[in-house]
DRENVOVEX-545361 format. One line per 2 residues: number of its first residue (from 1); their letters; for each residue x, y, z of C-alpha. Coordinates in Angstrom, 3 decimals. Layout:
NUM) A) X,Y,Z  ... .
***
This chain:
1) MD) 28.698,14.586,34.319  27.092,13.676,30.186 .
3) LF) 26.919,17.137,28.442  25.500,15.841,25.601 .
5) KQ) 22.149,15.092,25.144  19.389,15.066,22.733 .
7) AP) 15.812,14.937,23.332  13.829,12.736,21.295 .
9) PT) 10.919,13.440,18.998  7.566,13.200,19.962 .
11) LG) 3.881,12.843,18.005  0.537,14.832,19.278 .
13) NQ) -2.455,13.769,17.941  -1.925,12.599,14.534 .
15) YE) -4.724,13.565,12.819  -5.032,17.012,14.902 .
17) DD) -1.338,17.686,13.948  -1.518,16.676,9.637 .
19) RV) -2.743,19.685,7.595  -2.240,17.684,4.353 .
21) LR) -4.894,14.739,5.280  -6.989,17.171,6.617 .
23) SY) -7.446,19.786,4.347  -7.777,16.844,1.309 .
25) LA) -10.758,15.255,3.559  -12.031,18.663,3.948 .
27) RV) -12.575,19.153,-0.099  -13.184,15.577,-0.884 .
29) FP) -16.400,15.662,1.938  -19.410,17.462,2.043 .
31) RE) -19.193,18.840,5.550  -21.965,17.112,7.006 .
33) IL) -20.358,13.879,6.446  -16.913,14.944,6.953 .
35) SE) -18.615,15.925,10.438  -20.427,12.663,11.266 .
37) IE) -16.105,10.606,10.684  -14.037,13.162,12.488 .
39) PS) -14.461,11.905,15.460  -13.505,8.537,14.475 .
41) LF) -9.987,9.891,12.506  -9.626,12.172,15.768 .
43) EM) -9.568,8.599,17.986  -6.845,7.140,15.945 .
45) GR) -5.281,10.140,15.335  -4.837,9.844,19.269 .
47) LA) -4.005,6.113,19.367  -1.749,6.726,16.765 .
49) GA) 0.444,9.387,18.464  0.138,8.386,22.121 .
51) EL) -0.633,4.328,22.843  0.285,2.896,19.960 .
53) YE) 3.497,4.630,19.310  4.394,3.986,22.925 .
55) LQ) 3.700,0.124,22.558  5.284,0.737,19.746 .
57) LA) 8.927,1.764,20.770  8.367,-0.838,23.435 .
59) DR) 8.011,-3.760,21.525  10.749,-2.692,19.000 .
61) LN) 12.651,-5.946,19.918  9.891,-8.466,19.606 .
63) QP) 9.164,-10.748,16.808  6.981,-13.066,15.661 .
65) RL) 8.079,-16.996,16.948  7.549,-20.190,15.107 .
67) TQ) 7.355,-23.801,17.651  7.110,-26.407,15.089 .
69) WD) 7.046,-29.577,17.389  5.193,-29.619,20.762 .
71) AW) 7.123,-31.273,23.966  5.819,-34.546,22.410 .
73) GN) 7.065,-34.837,19.045  3.566,-33.538,17.505 .
75) RI) 3.836,-31.096,14.359  2.318,-28.243,16.054 .
77) DK) 3.457,-25.071,13.423  2.383,-22.731,15.919 .
79) IE) 3.266,-18.773,15.230  3.081,-16.356,18.039 .
81) LT) 2.410,-12.652,17.162  4.219,-9.711,19.427 .
83) PL) 2.232,-7.858,21.658  2.427,-4.974,19.468 .
85) WR) 0.392,-6.824,16.613  -1.817,-8.579,19.335 .
87) VA) -3.496,-4.829,20.297  -2.951,-3.734,16.496 .
89) ER) -6.041,-6.175,16.171  -8.151,-5.704,18.061 .
91) VA) -7.737,-1.572,17.309  -8.289,-2.330,13.370 .
93) VE) -11.360,-4.275,13.855  -13.312,-2.451,16.258 .
95) HG) -12.099,0.768,14.535  -13.294,-0.393,11.296 .
97) VV) -9.862,-0.335,9.711  -11.363,-3.008,6.943 .
99) AT) -14.989,-2.967,7.543  -15.743,0.932,7.010 .
101) AY) -14.915,0.133,2.979  -17.817,-2.492,3.256 .
103) ER) -20.061,-0.832,5.481  -20.511,1.697,2.810 .
105) KH) -22.219,3.800,4.622  -21.066,6.952,2.675 .
107) GS) -21.099,5.140,-0.405  -18.087,5.328,-2.662 .
109) LS) -16.268,7.789,-0.019  -16.180,4.948,2.298 .
111) RV) -13.059,3.671,0.786  -11.521,7.216,1.395 .
113) HQ) -12.502,6.945,5.089  -10.979,3.434,4.991 .
115) CA) -7.504,5.000,3.630  -7.668,7.497,5.923 .
117) LA) -7.893,5.198,9.125  -5.255,2.942,7.625 .
119) YL) -2.793,5.799,6.841  -3.565,7.000,10.495 .
121) FT) -3.017,3.594,11.950  -0.383,1.962,9.756 .
123) PS) 3.023,3.872,11.090  2.580,3.269,14.899 .
125) TD) 1.724,-0.921,14.094  4.760,-2.113,12.537 .
127) IY) 2.772,-2.863,9.234  0.149,-4.593,10.457 .
129) SC) -1.370,-3.511,7.332  -0.335,-6.203,5.691 .
131) PL) -2.717,-8.674,6.881  -5.316,-5.941,6.601 .
133) AM) -4.669,-5.072,3.020  -4.326,-9.145,1.832 .
135) TD) -7.712,-9.320,4.142  -9.414,-6.355,2.404 .
137) GA) -8.251,-8.004,-0.492  -9.764,-11.340,-0.368 .
139) AR) -12.888,-10.065,0.667  -13.302,-7.904,-2.833 .
141) TL) -12.445,-10.729,-4.545  -14.679,-13.023,-3.445 .
143) IA) -17.470,-10.810,-3.387  -16.796,-10.264,-7.480 .
145) SG) -16.024,-13.896,-7.755  -19.919,-14.563,-7.188 .
147) NA) -19.479,-17.283,-5.182  -22.507,-17.459,-2.577 .
149) EL) -21.198,-20.150,-0.198  -18.004,-18.886,-0.286 .
151) IE) -19.080,-14.880,0.793  -21.351,-16.201,3.473 .
153) RA) -18.763,-18.343,4.959  -15.738,-16.119,4.883 .
155) VR) -16.695,-12.855,3.980  -18.640,-11.531,7.143 .
157) RL) -15.282,-12.838,9.365  -13.594,-10.499,7.449 .
159) TT) -15.046,-7.529,7.922  -16.260,-7.704,11.291 .
161) RA) -15.698,-5.060,14.090  -16.210,-7.745,16.722 .
163) PS) -12.670,-9.208,17.236  -13.849,-12.007,18.701 .
165) EF) -15.187,-12.835,14.928  -12.051,-11.701,13.053 .
167) WT) -10.572,-13.188,10.367  -6.612,-12.350,8.586 .
169) AG) -6.594,-13.829,5.097  -3.095,-14.476,3.448 .
171) QW) -2.337,-14.523,-0.404  -0.082,-17.141,-1.697 .
173) MT) 1.216,-17.130,-5.053  5.163,-17.213,-4.864 .
175) EL) 7.128,-19.777,-5.653  10.861,-20.942,-5.707 .
177) TG) 10.691,-20.770,-9.345  9.943,-17.349,-9.493 .
179) GS) 8.297,-14.371,-7.644  6.264,-12.303,-10.397 .
181) DV) 6.004,-15.021,-12.960  3.818,-17.136,-11.312 .
183) GL) 2.761,-18.452,-14.496  5.700,-21.032,-13.343 .
185) SE) 3.649,-22.336,-10.270  4.341,-25.589,-9.272 .
187) TI) 1.431,-26.771,-6.812  -0.777,-29.202,-8.525 .
189) AK) -4.419,-29.437,-7.226  -5.733,-33.027,-6.922 .
191) KE) -9.422,-33.905,-6.842  -9.077,-36.996,-4.116 .
193) PG) -11.908,-39.892,-5.608  -15.230,-39.552,-3.302 .
195) ED) -13.997,-35.914,-2.240  -15.777,-32.756,-3.061 .
197) AF) -12.668,-30.417,-2.366  -9.416,-30.333,-4.487 .
199) RL) -5.769,-31.270,-2.522  -3.196,-29.168,-2.958 .
201) YG) 0.604,-30.301,-3.173  3.872,-27.925,-3.686 .
203) RK) 5.904,-25.393,-1.667  5.315,-21.611,-1.269 .
205) WF) 8.554,-19.403,-0.974  7.358,-16.614,-0.046 .
207) TS) 3.601,-16.084,2.286  3.225,-12.875,4.300 .
209) AI) 1.324,-13.108,7.764  1.256,-16.865,7.787 .
211) AS) -1.236,-16.362,11.066  -4.266,-15.520,8.884 .
213) QI) -7.402,-17.877,9.620  -7.698,-18.311,5.496 .
215) AL) -5.787,-17.709,2.004  -6.054,-17.546,-1.393 .
217) TL) -3.310,-19.195,-3.720  -2.983,-20.258,-6.752 .
219) AR) -2.597,-23.763,-8.333  -3.003,-26.125,-11.267 .
221) PE) -5.378,-28.324,-11.311  -4.033,-31.530,-12.635 .
223) GN) -4.473,-32.060,-16.540  -4.506,-28.076,-17.026 .
225) PP) -2.161,-26.201,-19.461  1.142,-25.127,-18.213 .
227) GS) 1.202,-21.231,-17.877  -0.526,-18.386,-16.111 .
229) RG) -3.807,-19.474,-17.856  -3.700,-23.139,-16.314 .
231) LA) -4.013,-21.997,-12.898  -7.082,-21.773,-10.379 .
233) LF) -7.852,-19.754,-7.926  -8.324,-21.782,-4.443 .
235) YI) -9.439,-20.506,-1.044  -7.710,-22.340,2.344 .
237) ET) -8.835,-22.531,5.669  -4.980,-22.806,7.159 .
239) RD) -6.475,-24.442,10.318  -9.518,-27.161,11.634 .
241) EQ) -10.967,-26.572,14.851  -8.424,-27.463,17.160 .
243) GR) -6.060,-24.849,15.664  -3.831,-27.394,13.999 .
245) PR) -2.113,-26.972,10.449  -4.701,-28.219,7.538 .
247) NI) -1.424,-30.607,6.093  0.601,-27.562,6.113 .
249) EI) 4.015,-26.936,7.076  5.595,-24.023,8.063 .
251) NR) 9.253,-24.693,7.278  10.731,-21.573,8.536 .
253) LK) 9.751,-18.111,9.008  11.905,-15.700,6.551 .
255) DK) 14.659,-13.730,8.136  14.154,-10.149,6.562 .
257) LG) 15.499,-6.770,6.440  12.138,-4.976,7.399 .
259) TR) 8.669,-5.889,8.340  9.727,-7.719,10.543 .
261) KV) 6.834,-8.441,12.921  4.884,-9.647,9.430 .
263) PT) 5.353,-13.805,10.116  6.133,-14.255,6.591 .
265) AE) 6.707,-17.764,6.041  8.182,-20.653,3.311 .
267) LT) 5.214,-23.446,3.910  4.699,-27.231,2.227 .
269) LN) 1.247,-27.768,1.081  0.777,-31.547,1.564 .
271) GT) -2.551,-32.689,0.915  -3.824,-29.074,1.711 .
273) PA) -7.834,-29.105,1.798  -8.650,-26.197,-0.819 .
275) RL) -11.965,-25.419,-2.951  -11.999,-23.220,-5.738 .
277) VM) -13.366,-19.864,-6.152  -14.640,-19.347,-9.388 .
279) GI) -13.491,-21.639,-12.514  -11.115,-23.915,-13.014 .
281) SD) -8.458,-22.024,-15.085  -7.698,-18.315,-15.107 .
283) GV) -6.733,-17.775,-11.720  -4.374,-14.904,-12.376 .
285) RN) -7.262,-13.167,-13.527  -9.711,-14.140,-11.023 .
287) IT) -6.928,-12.758,-8.373  -6.585,-9.601,-9.946 .
289) PL) -8.971,-7.772,-7.642  -7.117,-8.791,-4.569 .
291) LN) -3.744,-7.410,-6.125  -5.246,-4.145,-6.707 .
293) IT) -6.799,-3.634,-3.367  -3.094,-4.329,-2.078 .
295) RL) -1.809,-2.009,-4.411  -3.595,0.577,-3.145 .
297) WN) -2.658,-0.204,0.645  0.651,-0.258,-0.274 .
299) GI) 0.627,3.419,-1.425  -1.291,4.562,1.083 .
301) SA) 1.120,2.469,3.399  3.939,4.994,1.840 .
303) VS) 2.045,8.358,2.232  1.747,7.490,6.004 .
305) LM) 5.410,6.155,6.660  6.829,9.424,4.626 .
307) RR) 3.836,11.284,7.020  5.680,9.897,10.728 .
309) GL) 8.714,10.205,9.088  8.866,14.106,8.759 .
311) AL) 6.418,14.105,11.708  9.276,13.254,13.731 .
313) AF) 11.766,15.159,12.037  9.790,18.197,12.177 .
315) DY) 9.690,18.178,15.720  12.805,16.886,16.295 .
317) AT) 14.339,20.227,14.688  12.669,22.033,17.210 .
319) KR) 14.556,20.722,19.959  18.012,19.936,18.789 .
321) VA) 20.103,22.433,19.277  23.551,22.646,16.922 .
323) FG) 25.831,25.638,16.382  23.921,28.326,18.388 .
325) SA) 20.828,27.215,17.197  17.987,25.138,16.658 .
327) LS) 17.884,23.081,13.612  14.372,24.473,12.909 .
329) EK) 16.233,27.841,12.490  18.843,26.661,10.216 .
331) AL) 18.311,27.532,6.475  19.306,24.673,5.066 .
333) HM) 18.104,21.908,7.438  14.363,23.464,6.791 .
335) ET) 15.156,23.680,2.935  16.180,20.015,2.959 .
337) LM) 12.758,18.892,4.793  10.506,21.120,3.404 .
339) DL) 11.540,19.694,-0.344  10.703,16.111,1.171 .
341) QA) 7.376,17.804,2.622  6.358,18.234,-1.012 .
343) EA) 7.281,14.689,-2.143  4.996,13.066,0.404 .
345) EA) 2.176,15.905,-0.478  1.930,14.829,-4.266 .
347) AF) 2.751,11.406,-3.386  -0.883,11.652,-0.529 .
349) QL) -2.736,13.226,-3.503  -1.872,10.193,-6.009 .
351) AF) -2.345,7.276,-3.153  -5.912,9.127,-2.170 .
353) YV) -6.943,9.555,-6.007  -7.109,6.098,-6.790 .
355) AE) -8.657,5.469,-3.520  -11.461,7.828,-4.635 .
357) LT) -11.629,6.205,-8.513  -11.307,2.272,-6.532 .
359) GR) -14.479,3.774,-3.989  -16.555,4.820,-7.343 .
361) SE) -15.711,1.388,-8.848  -16.608,-0.564,-5.803 .
363) AG) -20.202,1.704,-6.151  -20.990,0.873,-9.663 .
365) EM) -19.706,4.822,-10.583  -17.577,3.923,-13.127 .
367) DE) -17.611,4.773,-17.029  -15.641,3.104,-19.302 .
369) HD) -12.735,6.372,-19.277  -12.444,6.407,-15.423 .
371) AW) -12.065,2.556,-15.339  -8.949,3.369,-17.695 .
373) LL) -7.557,5.819,-15.380  -8.047,3.180,-12.288 .
375) RV) -6.563,0.377,-14.535  -3.763,2.657,-15.302 .
377) LT) -3.075,4.728,-12.271  -3.083,1.822,-9.812 .
379) PV) 0.721,0.370,-10.581  1.774,4.132,-11.625 .
381) MK) 0.925,5.221,-8.092  1.922,1.968,-6.602 .
383) LT) 5.280,2.131,-8.087  5.743,6.262,-7.892 .
385) TA) 4.582,6.595,-3.996  7.035,3.576,-2.985 .
387) KQ) 10.455,4.539,-4.293  9.379,8.504,-3.147 .
389) AV) 9.069,6.456,0.438  12.254,4.964,0.210 .
391) SV) 14.251,8.217,-0.966  12.302,9.903,1.701 .
393) AS) 12.786,7.329,4.651  16.619,7.911,3.945 .
395) EV) 16.886,11.467,3.816  14.747,11.609,7.441 .
397) LE) 17.207,8.839,8.787  19.976,11.394,7.776 .
399) SF) 17.851,14.768,9.066  18.597,13.099,12.557 .
401) GG) 22.515,12.674,12.486  23.960,9.585,14.071 .
403) AG) 20.355,9.300,15.901  18.712,8.500,12.805 .
405) YV) 21.646,5.299,12.378  20.658,3.892,16.155 .
407) ED) 18.499,1.351,16.467  17.235,1.888,19.971 .
409) TG) 15.860,5.418,18.776  13.157,3.106,16.475 .
411) LP) 14.228,5.392,13.516  15.969,2.846,11.265 .
413) ML) 13.091,0.782,11.042  11.143,3.661,9.104 .
415) LR) 14.036,2.933,6.208  13.556,-1.025,6.720 .
417) DS) 9.666,-1.206,6.338  9.950,1.374,3.441 .
419) QV) 11.965,-0.887,1.398  9.197,-3.471,1.231 .
421) LP) 6.964,-1.216,-0.866  8.684,-1.068,-3.818 .
423) IW) 8.696,-5.152,-3.918  6.042,-5.981,-2.436 .
425) EG) 2.645,-6.227,-5.118  5.478,-5.920,-7.996 .
427) TT) 8.540,-4.525,-8.020  8.968,-1.035,-10.045 .
429) NV) 10.092,-2.624,-13.367  7.728,-5.282,-12.908 .
431) LA) 4.978,-2.568,-12.350  6.138,-0.203,-15.227 .
433) LD) 5.444,-2.888,-17.711  1.954,-3.080,-16.066 .
435) TL) 1.679,0.360,-16.504  2.212,-0.901,-20.428 .
437) RA) -0.176,-3.411,-20.813  -2.731,-1.157,-19.549 .
439) VG) -2.009,1.508,-21.290  -3.746,-0.514,-24.032 .
441) AT) -3.237,-1.921,-27.745  -4.031,2.060,-28.877 .
443) NS) -1.080,3.047,-27.198  -2.250,6.198,-26.478 .
445) IA) -2.372,8.159,-22.742  -5.259,10.503,-24.140 .
447) PL) -7.211,9.282,-21.388  -4.917,10.847,-18.946 .
449) LA) -4.084,14.009,-20.487  -8.170,14.791,-20.998 .
451) TV) -8.639,13.853,-16.962  -5.392,16.327,-16.302 .
453) DR) -6.638,19.168,-18.107  -10.043,19.136,-16.691 .
455) LL) -7.883,19.379,-13.354  -6.386,21.921,-13.975 .
457) QS) -9.190,23.870,-15.932  -10.185,26.025,-13.225 .
459) VH) -6.690,27.373,-12.318  -6.672,31.019,-12.175 .
461) DT) -3.604,31.630,-9.868  -0.569,32.700,-12.048 .
463) NL) 2.093,30.880,-10.274  0.035,27.675,-10.120 .
465) SA) -0.571,27.734,-13.588  3.073,27.928,-14.619 .
467) LS) 3.445,25.079,-12.725  0.474,23.759,-14.808 .
469) GI) 2.142,23.747,-17.956  5.051,21.697,-16.687 .
471) AL) 2.577,18.962,-15.359  1.160,19.202,-19.327 .
473) AA) 4.738,19.069,-20.938  5.630,15.822,-18.960 .
475) LN) 2.517,14.109,-19.833  2.495,15.278,-24.049 .
477) HA) 6.559,14.008,-23.384  5.391,10.925,-22.709 .
479) AN) 2.486,10.607,-24.964  4.745,11.353,-27.956 .
481) WL) 7.482,8.954,-26.300  5.411,5.832,-26.459 .
483) RE) 4.356,7.164,-30.185  7.142,6.925,-31.446 .
485) TQ) 8.229,3.944,-30.309  5.341,2.217,-32.278 .
487) GA) 6.900,-0.188,-34.398  10.589,-0.173,-32.695 .
489) DR) 12.202,-2.971,-31.112  10.060,-4.288,-28.338 .
491) SI) 13.444,-3.765,-26.322  13.459,0.255,-26.627 .
493) LE) 9.852,0.039,-25.524  10.605,-2.162,-22.548 .
495) AG) 13.824,-0.558,-21.442  12.144,3.285,-21.329 .
497) AR) 8.934,1.645,-19.291  10.220,2.886,-15.832 .
499) RF) 11.014,6.111,-16.672  7.246,6.377,-18.855 .
501) AL) 5.736,5.181,-15.853  7.249,7.260,-13.077 .
503) TL) 6.989,10.790,-15.646  3.184,9.563,-15.256 .
505) GR) 2.708,9.335,-11.970  4.629,12.363,-10.748 .
507) AI) 3.218,14.504,-13.331  -0.095,13.843,-12.160 .
509) EL) 1.012,13.749,-8.639  1.893,17.445,-9.722 .
511) SL) -1.417,18.062,-11.262  -3.149,16.680,-8.130 .
513) LI) -0.956,18.824,-6.325  -1.624,21.869,-8.249 .
515) RH) -5.833,21.387,-8.035  -5.573,21.236,-4.682 .
517) AH) -3.240,24.033,-3.881  -6.121,26.085,-5.803 .
519) WS) -9.044,24.681,-3.617  -6.690,25.669,-0.164 .
521) QD) -6.001,29.047,-1.313  -9.574,29.560,-2.385 .
523) HE) -11.058,27.825,0.772  -8.588,27.929,3.492 .
525) HD) -6.361,31.325,2.781  -3.420,28.832,3.019 .
527) KQ) -0.832,29.094,0.652  1.335,25.849,1.669 .
529) TT) -0.117,23.429,-0.706  1.072,25.973,-3.372 .
531) SS) 4.723,26.287,-1.754  4.831,22.202,-1.888 .
533) AR) 4.151,22.393,-5.241  6.235,24.665,-6.624 .
535) RF) 9.348,22.681,-4.776  7.687,19.323,-6.220 .
537) AR) 7.750,21.032,-9.867  11.337,21.884,-9.248 .
539) SG) 12.690,18.422,-8.345  12.048,16.764,-11.958 .
541) VD) 8.680,15.584,-13.519  10.127,14.493,-16.720 .
543) LI) 11.982,11.687,-16.549  11.911,10.482,-20.191 .
545) VD) 14.962,10.386,-22.529  14.257,10.201,-26.103 .
547) HS) 15.376,7.362,-28.460  18.241,8.221,-30.847 .
***
């Protein structure tokens, strides 16, 4: 007789059960708009906690498969996706997980609505958010390019709600010569005699979601100078009308720590037809809209995976009995989970704040101040939330004890998939240096200080005011450090870049959490966010180490 059994954690409607998301949307959306969009969120929340989650657990051992040759020796390079991903694509398309941002039914808030859908959808679909992020980014990049032919050809397919017409997009930048240092790209673009299009020759070392119908990639037109300025941005349709690769060879699929459902490949381009997106150079600058959108998705994915882990951990705590009572009655266990909840809530506020800024930028509602904020906070948000996601996922697994380390519970996947977040779209160090560049030649974060002052100026609760002082002190310390390192050896500035960027991230997270806690107290008579803000403030906000 088996005397030791543990009831598994279960999920309910992931929108209905999410206090943080629902409270945030109630603050940001006018009531009539929230009433209009809530049915889509309730339905996505239901799917995420029921059918999609059940299929995810059943699909755990499946991975994409590459068949390079058919029975008669023909090179076909066919990718077979898993059952979960095939369902996930249909759900994503029909529910507008990309399209919502482009239909613009609610102006700048359409981007926030889209991110809420993505937040609910992502944890139950094994990072199908990856091709969706690149699809969204490609659509935004093509629109920004002004290339009417490519916009007409591709954007409507990237943003449709019709599964039979939907295309996904890849982003092919990484080569053997370097990941983030794309200026070392060795892919060459040649203009063949008698052809309008270019043909690309080279090897891409890491290309995610290789089953996509199109890709945006960088290559160096013959005769262009070395370095990133000599690269151009190209558009590729990956297969012909018969489904055959267009002079693209898939050398192998990557064997990765996590994101195993994502078919990530090494490619050889051997005369692949490609069209210029815009200009014969400056490809890195021209692909920036794609990077900014995928960094936003990275942050939304980070907070969604934290939310999923905590939803499971809190539910399990009510079921697991140890030493005579449920874990939910153990003070230390619940203290640990509430600290993790505070990290997740802080990260949520920052990720969705960047979503708000992104929506306003797309709607043409930005002044110079907000444009600076978006440029600085996009890398700051991505690096901060990614590090939080890995830390929270690790602690969540520990909260399950041995079950958290056993593959067939499905829990280890949370940690493996979270680990991609600090790597994808720029590592923490790369983005920390990007933050320094974004701050600009003035070496000042005065616009960020002004923003935080504005966020906190109406806070009148004594406890919250004390927490506001912690956020402001951290930002002022960061501002002083930045001034004091001016004129110093460049290595000193770069060595402190990570602590500087994380301090900005955690300080703005605390400020946003305080702002929402104040609103929640006044409008919902709820002090749970206040409790989270207090916990988060205790966990360390100012990470600056002064140079001496």
